[in-house]
Z-matrix of the N, CA and C atoms (Angstrom, degrees):
N
C 1 1.572
C 2 1.488 1 107.56
N 3 1.257 2 114.13 1 146.05
C 4 1.413 3 119.36 2 174.90
C 5 1.614 4 112.24 3 -88.17
N 6 1.210 5 113.82 4 160.52
C 7 1.537 6 114.94 5 -173.25
C 8 1.625 7 108.32 6 -78.98
N 9 1.235 8 116.66 7 -14.17
C 10 1.467 9 119.81 8 -176.91
C 11 1.568 10 109.97 9 -67.61
N 12 1.289 11 114.27 10 -28.36
C 13 1.522 12 117.31 11 -174.81
C 14 1.573 13 113.52 12 -92.01
N 15 1.354 14 114.62 13 1.44
C 16 1.342 15 111.69 14 -173.62
C 17 1.568 16 106.82 15 -93.53
N 18 1.389 17 113.62 16 151.57
C 19 1.430 18 120.77 17 179.17
C 20 1.469 19 116.84 18 -80.19
N 21 1.253 20 120.60 19 138.91
C 22 1.480 21 123.57 20 177.61
C 23 1.388 22 105.26 21 -132.98
N 24 1.393 23 116.97 22 151.98
C 25 1.442 24 127.12 23 177.08
C 26 1.522 25 112.12 24 -65.39
N 27 1.336 26 116.27 25 -27.45
C 28 1.520 27 115.81 26 -179.10
C 29 1.495 28 115.56 27 -69.44
N 30 1.426 29 113.84 28 -26.58
C 31 1.436 30 116.03 29 -178.30
C 32 1.483 31 113.55 30 -88.91
N 33 1.307 32 118.63 31 -9.54
C 34 1.431 33 122.18 32 176.64
C 35 1.474 34 111.93 33 -66.49
N 36 1.373 35 115.56 34 131.49
C 37 1.468 36 117.24 35 -178.27
C 38 1.538 37 107.75 36 -101.06
N 39 1.287 38 119.11 37 154.60
C 40 1.486 39 121.33 38 -177.90
C 41 1.607 40 107.77 39 -75.36
N 42 1.288 41 107.20 40 173.14
C 43 1.550 42 114.76 41 -175.28
C 44 1.708 43 105.44 42 -73.91
N 45 1.227 44 120.59 43 -33.29
C 46 1.507 45 118.59 44 -179.07
C 47 1.530 46 109.82 45 -72.15
N 48 1.346 47 116.44 46 -39.59
C 49 1.417 48 118.70 47 -179.51
C 50 1.497 49 111.47 48 -69.75
N 51 1.325 50 117.48 49 -37.25
C 52 1.410 51 122.52 50 177.21
C 53 1.532 52 111.37 51 -62.84
N 54 1.375 53 114.36 52 -42.04
C 55 1.540 54 118.58 53 -179.49
C 56 1.488 55 107.87 54 -69.48
N 57 1.328 56 117.68 55 -38.33
C 58 1.470 57 116.50 56 -178.66
C 59 1.641 58 109.46 57 -64.88
N 60 1.400 59 112.63 58 -40.86
C 61 1.442 60 115.19 59 -179.94
C 62 1.554 61 113.64 60 -66.62
N 63 1.247 62 116.65 61 -38.74
C 64 1.456 63 122.74 62 176.72
C 65 1.512 64 108.73 63 -67.16
N 66 1.320 65 117.31 64 -40.59
C 67 1.592 66 116.12 65 174.56
C 68 1.424 67 112.14 66 -59.07
N 69 1.283 68 117.00 67 -40.98
C 70 1.443 69 118.28 68 -177.48
C 71 1.598 70 109.20 69 -68.70
N 72 1.246 71 116.63 70 -38.54
C 73 1.610 72 118.51 71 -176.84
C 74 1.519 73 106.51 72 -77.53
N 75 1.250 74 121.10 73 -36.40
C 76 1.560 75 121.63 74 -173.85
C 77 1.569 76 104.15 75 -130.34
N 78 1.293 77 120.36 76 88.99
C 79 1.464 78 116.01 77 -172.03
C 80 1.563 79 114.25 78 -74.23
N 81 1.279 80 123.41 79 -12.24
C 82 1.357 81 125.91 80 176.21
C 83 1.513 82 118.95 81 -83.04
N 84 1.384 83 115.63 82 -7.44
C 85 1.464 84 126.37 83 175.07
C 86 1.542 85 109.53 84 -60.14
N 87 1.372 86 115.60 85 -55.25
C 88 1.484 87 121.05 86 -176.96
C 89 1.523 88 108.29 87 -64.43
N 90 1.383 89 115.99 88 -37.54
C 91 1.470 90 120.44 89 179.67
C 92 1.496 91 109.72 90 -58.88
N 93 1.335 92 116.64 91 -46.96
C 94 1.547 93 124.25 92 -178.19
C 95 1.556 94 108.10 93 -63.74
N 96 1.319 95 114.14 94 -46.37
C 97 1.514 96 115.56 95 177.87
C 98 1.514 97 117.20 96 -62.61
N 99 1.368 98 112.93 97 -40.82
C 100 1.450 99 117.77 98 175.55
C 101 1.530 100 110.80 99 -63.32
N 102 1.216 101 118.59 100 -45.58
C 103 1.467 102 124.24 101 -176.04
C 104 1.489 103 107.76 102 -65.80
N 105 1.371 104 122.01 103 -37.82
C 106 1.412 105 125.13 104 174.69
C 107 1.505 106 111.75 105 -63.02
N 108 1.354 107 116.09 106 -45.32
C 109 1.513 108 118.08 107 -176.99
C 110 1.538 109 108.47 108 -74.71
N 111 1.312 110 121.19 109 -25.37
C 112 1.385 111 120.15 110 174.40
C 113 1.516 112 115.60 111 -70.45
N 114 1.431 113 116.21 112 -44.65
C 115 1.453 114 122.49 113 177.04
C 116 1.463 115 112.19 114 -61.00
N 117 1.367 116 112.98 115 -42.61
C 118 1.453 117 117.61 116 -179.75
C 119 1.556 118 114.14 117 -67.11
N 120 1.281 119 114.88 118 -37.74
C 121 1.512 120 123.18 119 178.94
C 122 1.567 121 107.09 120 -66.65
N 123 1.355 122 116.39 121 -48.05
C 124 1.524 123 119.37 122 178.63
C 125 1.538 124 110.52 123 -63.74
N 126 1.382 125 115.63 124 -34.68
C 127 1.441 126 114.88 125 -178.89
C 128 1.513 127 112.12 126 -71.06
N 129 1.372 128 114.74 127 -37.26
C 130 1.589 129 119.60 128 176.85
C 131 1.514 130 108.68 129 -66.69
N 132 1.346 131 119.47 130 -35.63
C 133 1.391 132 121.71 131 177.90
C 134 1.561 133 113.80 132 -66.20
N 135 1.354 134 114.54 133 -44.71
C 136 1.394 135 122.70 134 176.01
C 137 1.538 136 113.51 135 -71.67
N 138 1.371 137 117.72 136 -6.69
C 139 1.432 138 118.22 137 177.53
C 140 1.535 139 114.31 138 -65.31
N 141 1.288 140 110.69 139 -32.29
C 142 1.469 141 120.23 140 179.01
C 143 1.580 142 111.93 141 -62.06
N 144 1.356 143 114.08 142 -37.18
C 145 1.480 144 121.31 143 -170.93
C 146 1.507 145 112.90 144 -107.46
N 147 1.332 146 118.76 145 30.37
C 148 1.471 147 119.11 146 -171.10
C 149 1.525 148 106.76 147 -82.40
N 150 1.191 149 125.90 148 -5.75
C 151 1.490 150 131.28 149 178.87
C 152 1.487 151 111.43 150 55.91
N 153 1.304 152 120.98 151 -113.71
C 154 1.430 153 124.15 152 -177.97
C 155 1.486 154 120.52 153 -93.73
N 156 1.332 155 111.59 154 7.78
C 157 1.520 156 117.47 155 179.82
C 158 1.502 157 108.21 156 -78.92
N 159 1.304 158 114.67 157 136.93
C 160 1.361 159 124.22 158 174.53
C 161 1.530 160 115.76 159 -59.71
N 162 1.279 161 117.21 160 144.78
C 163 1.497 162 117.76 161 -175.53
C 164 1.543 163 111.16 162 -64.48
N 165 1.341 164 113.93 163 -35.35
C 166 1.562 165 116.55 164 -177.93
C 167 1.507 166 109.87 165 -65.41
N 168 1.311 167 113.52 166 -43.75
C 169 1.501 168 117.72 167 176.47
C 170 1.544 169 117.49 168 -61.70
N 171 1.359 170 112.04 169 -35.13
C 172 1.527 171 117.04 170 177.15
C 173 1.564 172 107.45 171 -69.24
N 174 1.305 173 118.66 172 -45.18
C 175 1.431 174 122.27 173 -178.35
C 176 1.480 175 112.79 174 -66.59
N 177 1.369 176 119.29 175 -33.48
C 178 1.469 177 122.04 176 172.92
C 179 1.478 178 110.15 177 -66.49
N 180 1.354 179 124.09 178 -41.65
C 181 1.375 180 124.35 179 177.07
C 182 1.476 181 112.72 180 -64.82
N 183 1.324 182 117.99 181 -39.95
C 184 1.389 183 119.43 182 -179.05
C 185 1.608 184 109.57 183 -67.12
N 186 1.255 185 113.61 184 -41.68
C 187 1.548 186 115.81 185 -179.38
C 188 1.523 187 109.89 186 -61.35
N 189 1.305 188 114.66 187 -44.48
C 190 1.532 189 120.89 188 -174.97
C 191 1.532 190 104.92 189 -62.64
N 192 1.382 191 118.99 190 -45.63
C 193 1.535 192 120.60 191 -175.38
C 194 1.577 193 106.10 192 -63.01
N 195 1.293 194 119.76 193 -46.21
C 196 1.425 195 122.75 194 -177.11
C 197 1.492 196 114.42 195 -66.25
N 198 1.379 197 117.17 196 -39.07
C 199 1.403 198 116.77 197 175.62
C 200 1.609 199 112.07 198 -70.77
N 201 1.370 200 112.27 199 -32.16
C 202 1.443 201 115.96 200 179.62
C 203 1.537 202 112.60 201 -64.46
N 204 1.338 203 116.25 202 -35.84
C 205 1.402 204 120.77 203 174.77
C 206 1.452 205 114.59 204 -67.24
N 207 1.247 206 119.01 205 -46.78
C 208 1.431 207 126.69 206 176.68
C 209 1.504 208 113.64 207 -58.88
N 210 1.382 209 116.04 208 -43.93
C 211 1.496 210 118.23 209 174.79
C 212 1.440 211 114.23 210 -66.29
N 213 1.396 212 115.16 211 -39.27
C 214 1.425 213 115.79 212 176.06
C 215 1.548 214 112.44 213 -63.24
N 216 1.314 215 118.62 214 -39.74
C 217 1.429 216 118.11 215 177.15
C 218 1.439 217 116.98 216 -66.02
N 219 1.400 218 116.66 217 -34.99
C 220 1.487 219 122.59 218 170.30
C 221 1.500 220 110.32 219 -63.40
N 222 1.210 221 125.36 220 -42.14
C 223 1.426 222 131.42 221 -178.31
C 224 1.477 223 108.25 222 -64.80
N 225 1.384 224 117.94 223 -47.23
C 226 1.418 225 117.92 224 176.32
C 227 1.617 226 112.19 225 -60.81
N 228 1.339 227 111.30 226 -43.24
C 229 1.502 228 114.97 227 176.69
C 230 1.586 229 113.85 228 -54.66
N 231 1.379 230 114.09 229 -46.21
C 232 1.420 231 116.89 230 179.72
C 233 1.499 232 111.14 231 -64.24
N 234 1.352 233 120.56 232 -40.16
C 235 1.392 234 120.91 233 175.96
C 236 1.533 235 117.00 234 -63.06
N 237 1.334 236 110.88 235 -37.35
C 238 1.576 237 115.65 236 177.62
C 239 1.501 238 106.25 237 -66.79
N 240 1.341 239 120.42 238 -47.28
C 241 1.403 240 123.05 239 -179.58
C 242 1.546 241 112.49 240 -61.83
N 243 1.252 242 117.56 241 -35.82
C 244 1.547 243 116.91 242 172.07
C 245 1.500 244 109.95 243 -65.97
N 246 1.261 245 121.41 244 -43.65
C 247 1.382 246 124.38 245 179.90
C 248 1.534 247 114.06 246 -56.96
N 249 1.440 248 111.98 247 -47.28
C 250 1.450 249 112.21 248 -175.66
C 251 1.498 250 111.63 249 -78.81
N 252 1.284 251 120.42 250 -21.13
C 253 1.451 252 123.29 251 -179.40
C 254 1.555 253 116.31 252 -87.43
N 255 1.439 254 114.46 253 -33.67
C 256 1.483 255 118.21 254 -175.03
C 257 1.529 256 112.54 255 -121.36
N 258 1.231 257 119.15 256 -41.56
C 259 1.447 258 117.82 257 -172.90
C 260 1.528 259 112.97 258 -82.11
N 261 1.230 260 118.68 259 -50.64
C 262 1.536 261 124.68 260 178.09
C 263 1.491 262 114.20 261 -53.91
N 264 1.433 263 117.00 262 -48.13
C 265 1.494 264 114.00 263 -177.54
C 266 1.622 265 111.11 264 -68.38
N 267 1.317 266 117.21 265 -24.89
C 268 1.426 267 114.50 266 -178.97
C 269 1.489 268 112.61 267 -75.53
N 270 1.353 269 120.79 268 -32.91
C 271 1.381 270 123.01 269 -175.50
C 272 1.486 271 112.77 270 -96.53
N 273 1.296 272 121.17 271 -23.77
C 274 1.463 273 122.17 272 -176.36
C 275 1.493 274 111.49 273 -124.89
N 276 1.249 275 121.52 274 17.24
C 277 1.482 276 123.64 275 172.80
C 278 1.468 277 112.44 276 48.75
N 279 1.357 278 117.62 277 40.85
C 280 1.470 279 120.22 278 175.43
C 281 1.419 280 115.64 279 -87.50
N 282 1.320 281 123.12 280 118.49
C 283 1.484 282 120.27 281 175.87
C 284 1.494 283 114.55 282 -71.54
N 285 1.400 284 119.08 283 155.64
C 286 1.362 285 120.44 284 179.73
C 287 1.492 286 108.29 285 -79.40
N 288 1.403 287 116.42 286 155.02
C 289 1.439 288 121.02 287 -178.00
C 290 1.525 289 113.22 288 -73.31
């Protein structure tokens, strides 16, 4: 084995730097995460005031809303990626980085 493929602690990046790098590469990931946390937080807040609604129905609604937000963010990310990779270079002669 060559020494280039071995893991070393010096090359390991921290969680915060990895999150920042991923946010730069894929800008809709933090949007999806923030939306998910917001929907879940709102659902937990509304859990106290659900009146006569069953707990299982409330949790199902909360899960569907959170998943819908994440799927929407992923869809927007894919559309943005398609735009930057295929559509913008055709019309504006922008070279890839």
